[in-house]
C-alpha positions in Angstrom: -12.1 34.1 60.2 -9.5 33.7 57.5 -9.8 30.8 55.1 -7.6 27.8 54.5 -7.6 25.2 51.6 -5.6 22.1 50.7 -5.1 21.6 47.0 -3.9 18.5 45.2 -1.4 19.7 42.6 -1.0 17.3 39.7 2.2 18.0 37.7 2.7 17.4 34.0 5.2 14.6 34.7 2.5 12.6 36.5 3.7 13.3 40.0 1.7 15.3 42.6 1.9 17.0 46.0 -0.4 19.0 48.2 -0.4 22.7 48.7 -1.8 23.9 52.1 -2.7 27.6 51.8 -3.6 29.8 54.8 -5.0 33.3 54.5 -3.3 35.8 56.8 -5.3 37.6 59.5 -7.1 40.7 58.4 -7.2 40.0 54.7 -10.8 38.9 54.6 -12.0 42.2 56.2 -11.0 44.2 53.1 -13.9 46.0 51.4 -14.8 45.2 47.8 -12.3 46.8 45.5 -9.6 47.1 48.1 -6.2 45.9 47.1 -6.2 43.3 49.9 -9.2 41.7 48.2 -7.4 41.5 44.8 -7.4 37.8 43.7 -3.9 38.2 42.2 -2.4 39.5 45.4 0.3 37.1 46.6 -0.4 36.9 50.4 -1.4 33.3 51.1 1.0 31.4 53.4 1.8 28.2 51.4 3.2 24.8 52.3 4.1 22.0 49.9 3.3 18.6 51.5 4.0 15.1 50.2 0.7 13.8 51.6 -2.6 15.4 52.6 -2.5 16.8 56.2 -5.3 14.6 57.5 -3.2 11.5 56.8 -0.2 12.7 58.8 -2.1 13.3 62.1 0.3 13.5 65.0 3.4 12.7 63.0 6.1 15.1 62.0 6.6 15.5 58.2 9.0 17.6 56.2 7.3 20.2 54.1 8.5 23.2 52.0 7.4 26.7 52.9 6.7 28.2 49.5 6.6 31.9 48.5 3.2 33.6 49.1 0.5 32.4 46.7 -2.3 34.3 45.0 -5.6 34.7 46.8 -7.4 33.3 43.8 -6.3 29.8 44.9 -8.7 29.9 47.8 -11.5 29.3 45.2 -9.7 28.2 42.0 -9.6 24.6 40.6 -8.2 23.8 37.2 -5.1 24.2 35.0 -2.2 26.4 36.1 -0.6 28.7 33.5 2.9 27.9 32.1 2.1 24.2 31.8 2.6 23.7 35.6 -0.2 21.2 36.0 -3.6 21.3 37.6 -5.0 21.9 41.1 -8.1 20.4 42.8 -9.3 21.4 46.2 -9.5 18.4 48.6 -10.3 20.3 51.8 -11.3 23.7 53.0 -12.1 25.6 56.2 -11.0 28.4 58.4 -7.8 29.1 60.3 -6.3 31.5 62.8 -2.5 32.1 62.7 -1.2 32.1 66.2 2.5 32.5 65.4 4.4 33.3 62.2 8.1 33.9 62.7 11.4 32.6 61.3 11.6 30.0 64.0 8.0 28.9 64.5 4.6 28.8 62.7 1.4 27.9 64.5 -2.2 27.9 63.3 -5.5 26.4 64.4 -8.9 26.1 62.9 -11.4 23.8 61.4 -11.2 22.0 58.0 -14.2 20.1 56.6 -15.7 20.2 60.1 -12.7 18.9 62.0 -10.6 21.0 64.4 -6.9 21.1 63.7 -3.7 22.5 65.1 -0.6 23.0 62.9 2.9 23.5 64.5 5.9 24.0 62.2 9.6 24.6 62.9 12.5 24.9 60.5 14.0 21.5 59.7 17.6 20.9 60.6 18.3 19.6 57.1 16.6 19.9 53.7 17.4 23.5 52.8 16.2 26.9 53.7 12.6 26.2 52.8 12.3 22.9 54.7 10.2 22.8 57.8 8.9 20.1 60.1 5.1 20.1 60.3 3.0 18.4 63.0 -0.7 18.4 62.6 -3.1 17.3 65.3 -6.8 16.8 64.7 -9.5 17.0 67.4 
């Protein structure tokens, strides 16, 4: 099953946010050396959250859908090039994407032993990248 991680991203100005990265279906099945297994391939679905997803259970929060992130962030912790801060993994698990369209995103899986379901829809305000995310834990 594809992987998912939550990274705490500490910025140089002292602020921080959380990046929730979800690997798309099919990318883990790539044989060694295949382009899909390339750690620099930008294919991870990425959300920028103000708080970790386990603290927002059952509530709707506004998050930004980011451009695809590199696969290396599934395993990487440390400084980010270009003086963009540091990342540290705070949670990891597996996820299955159920829907990924312009109007809805749904995924389910397990993170650190807990089942979750993520449902996201575009926010009515907040710009093109703003989505409303609801995470339920079971």
